[in-house]
C-alpha positions in Angstrom: -6.1 -10.6 17.4 -2.5 -11.3 16.6 -1.7 -12.0 12.9 1.5 -13.9 12.2 2.5 -14.4 8.6 6.3 -14.5 7.9 7.1 -16.9 5.1 10.6 -18.0 4.6 11.1 -16.1 1.4 10.3 -12.9 3.4 13.0 -13.6 6.1 15.4 -14.1 3.3 14.4 -11.0 1.6 14.9 -9.0 5.0 18.5 -10.3 5.2 19.2 -9.3 1.6 17.8 -5.9 2.2 20.2 -5.3 5.1 23.2 -6.7 3.1 22.5 -4.4 0.0 21.9 -1.1 1.9 25.5 -0.1 1.5 25.1 -0.3 -2.2 22.4 2.3 -2.5 21.9 6.1 -2.0 18.1 6.2 -1.7 15.4 4.1 -0.3 12.0 4.4 -2.4 9.4 3.1 0.0 6.1 2.4 -1.4 3.0 2.6 0.9 -0.6 2.2 0.1 -2.2 5.6 -0.1 -5.4 4.2 1.7 -3.3 3.3 4.8 0.0 5.3 4.5 1.0 4.7 8.2 -0.3 1.1 8.6 1.4 0.0 5.4 4.9 1.1 6.6 6.9 -2.0 7.6 8.3 -1.0 11.2 11.0 -3.8 10.8 12.3 -2.1 7.7 12.0 1.4 9.2 14.6 0.4 11.7 17.2 -1.0 9.2 16.7 1.9 6.7 16.5 4.8 9.2 19.8 6.4 8.2 19.0 6.5 4.5 17.4 9.2 2.4 13.9 8.2 1.5 11.3 8.9 -1.2 7.9 7.7 0.0 5.5 7.0 -2.8 1.8 6.9 -1.7 0.6 4.3 -4.3 -3.0 3.8 -5.4 -3.7 7.4 -4.7 -6.6 7.2 -7.2 -8.4 4.9 -4.6 -7.6 7.2 -1.5 -9.1 10.2 0.1 -7.2 13.1 -1.8 -7.6 15.5 1.1 -6.0 13.0 3.4 -3.4 11.9 1.0 -2.1 15.5 0.7 -2.0 15.7 4.6 0.0 12.5 4.5 2.5 13.9 1.9 3.0 16.8 4.2 3.5 14.6 7.2 6.3 12.6 5.5 8.1 15.7 4.2 7.9 17.1 7.7 10.0 14.0 8.7 12.7 14.9 6.2 11.6 12.7 3.4 10.4 13.2 -0.2 6.9 12.2 -0.8 4.7 11.8 -3.9 1.1 10.7 -4.3 1.1 8.1 -7.2 -1.5 6.5 -9.5 0.8 4.0 -11.4 -1.5 4.3 -14.4 -0.9 7.9 -14.7 2.1 8.7 -17.0 2.5 12.3 -15.5 2.9 10.6 -12.0 5.6 8.3 -13.4 7.3 11.4 -14.9 7.1 13.0 -11.4 9.0 10.1 -9.8 11.7 10.4 -12.4 12.0 14.2 -12.0 12.1 13.8 -8.3 14.9 11.2 -8.5 16.8 13.5 -10.6 16.8 16.3 -8.0 17.7 13.8 -5.4 20.6 12.5 -7.5 21.9 16.1 -8.1 21.9 16.8 -4.3 23.7 13.5 -3.6 26.4 14.2 -6.2 26.8 17.7 -5.0 27.8 16.2 -1.6 30.1 13.7 -3.3 31.9 16.5 -5.2 32.4 18.4 -1.9 34.1 15.3 -0.6 36.3 14.8 -3.6 34.3 11.8 -4.9 33.3 11.4 -8.6 29.6 11.8 -9.3 27.7 8.7 -10.5 24.3 7.6 -11.3 21.8 7.3 -8.4 21.3 3.8 -6.9 17.9 3.2 -5.3 16.4 0.3 -3.4 12.6 -0.1 -3.8 10.9 -1.5 -0.8 7.2 -2.0 0.2 4.7 -4.4 1.6 3.1 -7.0 -0.7 0.5 -6.1 -3.2 1.2 -2.4 -3.0 1.7 -2.0 -6.9 5.6 -2.3 -6.8 6.0 -4.6 -9.9 3.6 -2.6 -11.9 5.5 0.6 -10.9 8.8 -0.8 -12.0 7.5 -1.8 -15.3 6.1 1.7 -15.9 9.5 3.3 -14.8 11.5 0.9 -17.1 8.9 1.2 -19.9 9.0 -2.5 -20.4 8.1 -5.6 -18.6 10.9 -6.1 -16.1 9.1 -7.4 -13.0 6.3 -10.1 -12.5 3.0 -8.5 -11.7 -0.2 -9.8 -10.1 -3.2 -9.0 -7.9 -2.1 -11.3 -5.1 0.4 -10.7 -2.3 3.9 -12.1 -2.7 4.4 -12.2 -6.6 8.0 -10.8 -6.5 10.5 -13.1 -4.9 14.0 -12.3 -6.1 16.1 -9.0 -6.0 17.1 -7.6 -9.4 18.7 -4.4 -10.6 16.7 -2.4 -13.3 18.0 0.6 -15.2 15.4 3.4 -15.4 15.6 5.8 -18.5 19.3 5.9 -18.3 18.8 8.0 -15.2 19.1 5.7 -12.2 19.5 2.0 -11.1 16.7 0.5 -9.1 17.2 -2.6 -6.8 13.9 -4.5 -6.7 13.0 -6.4 -3.7 10.1 -8.7 -2.7 7.3 -7.2 -0.7 8.0 -7.9 3.0 5.5 -8.1 5.8 6.7 -8.1 9.5 6.3 -11.0 11.8 3.1 -10.1 13.4 0.7 -7.2 13.9 0.5 -6.0 17.4 -2.3 -3.6 16.7 -5.4 -5.5 15.5 -6.6 -2.5 13.7 -3.6 -2.4 11.5 -4.3 -6.0 10.7 -7.8 -5.2 9.6 -6.8 -2.2 7.6 -4.2 -4.2 5.6 -6.7 -7.1 5.2 -9.2 -4.7 3.8 -7.0 -3.4 1.2 -5.7 -6.7 0.1 -2.2 -6.7 1.6 -2.9 -9.8 3.7 -3.9 -13.0 1.9 -7.7 -13.3 2.4 -7.1 -16.8 4.0 -5.5 -15.2 7.0 -8.5 -13.5 8.5 -12.2 -14.2 8.4 -13.8 -12.3 5.6 -16.9 -11.3 7.7 -14.6 -9.7 10.3 -12.9 -7.6 7.6 -16.3 -6.6 6.0 -17.6 -5.6 9.4 -14.5 -3.5 10.0 -15.1 -1.8 6.6 -18.8 -1.0 7.3 -18.1 0.4 10.8 -15.2 2.5 9.4 -17.3 4.0 6.7 -20.2 4.6 9.1 -17.8 6.7 11.2 -15.8 8.5 8.4 -17.7 8.1 5.0 -21.4 7.7 5.9 -22.7 9.3 2.8 -20.5 7.0 0.5 -21.9 4.0 2.5 -25.5 4.9 1.9 -25.0 5.8 -1.7 -23.6 2.2 -2.3 -26.1 0.5 0.0 -29.3 2.7 0.1 -31.4 0.2 2.0 -28.8 0.2 5.0 -30.1 1.4 8.3 -27.0 3.2 9.2 -28.5 4.2 12.7 -28.7 0.5 13.7 -26.0 -1.1 15.7 -27.0 -4.5 14.5 -24.4 -5.9 12.0 -26.7 -8.8 11.0 -29.3 -6.4 10.1 -26.7 -4.5 7.9 -25.7 -7.8 6.2 -29.3 -8.7 5.6 -30.0 -5.5 3.9 -26.9 -5.7 1.7 -27.5 -9.3 1.0 -31.2 -8.9 0.0 -30.2 -5.9 -2.3 -27.4 -7.6 -4.0 -29.0 -11.0 -4.3 -26.7 -12.8 -1.9 -29.1 -15.6 -1.2 -29.0 -19.3 -0.7 -31.9 -21.9 -1.3 -35.0 -20.8 0.5 -34.1 -17.1 0.3 -31.7 -17.3 3.2 -28.9 -14.7 3.2 -25.5 -16.0 2.3 -23.4 -14.0 4.8 -20.0 -15.2 3.3 -21.2 -13.9 -0.1 -22.2 -10.5 1.5 -18.8 -10.2 3.0 -17.1 -10.8 -0.3 -19.2 -8.2 -1.9 -18.4 -5.6 0.7 -14.7 -6.3 0.4 -14.7 -6.4 -3.4 -16.7 -3.0 -3.4 -14.0 -1.4 -1.3 -11.0 -2.8 -3.4 -12.5 -1.9 -6.6 -13.4 1.6 -5.6 -17.1 1.2 -5.7 -17.4 2.6 -2.1 -15.5 5.7 -3.3 -12.2 7.0 -2.2 -11.1 6.1 1.3 -8.2 6.5 3.7 -8.1 4.3 6.7 -5.3 6.1 8.5 -5.8 9.6 10.0 -2.9 12.0 10.1 -3.4 12.9 13.8 -0.7 10.5 15.1 
């Protein structure tokens, strides 16, 4: 499977990111805590490689906390700053502002050593679609600055935003890369809602979720779907068990498999399957 999805506005945004890199001191990179590695844009990694980075693991309230901490440690081992963030937690927002102050002070110390006057930190915020970027900006600015939505691709234009008088933040649209060479990356991002649901078959995404949970979170899977025979390898049998339990039936009592797939995906995205991380740290 090769997923190709690169709308024109994303190509334009990539060019604008490259053009504006010289204006900023820091890249604030947003990744989804449920897939911290897979939700990194390799295309942007290349063009931002020489910039200091603050990696924010978004939606940490939906991720496996143990693995989230391992990922924070991993990013820090690469010389980046990293924080696990629940965008609706005010304390987490304060952590971001506090961390940017520390980074700003260090950058201004280096400026002073070079005889350059200190100034406010300028940061560029980058991330894939639907990672919570617009909501985060609104929390940081303490007002509605950016459009928000639960569908990928809401933000289309770049804009500068002042955050608590502390630093300036350049917003950018969520940018995906042209195609996913690794099909598992595609399934992970589809599962967490990064890719529009029309791109992949929902039943394929649901099957991936079930198989991943069987391997890594079997107890959570059985807690949500207690009639599931987890020892069986028959996916149709799994769908039948979930469909009967959740009332996903057509006329004549026939299982509606499309509805079952939708139930599984919604259960994951809404946290009903429990906290999950699809990327393991052993890279």
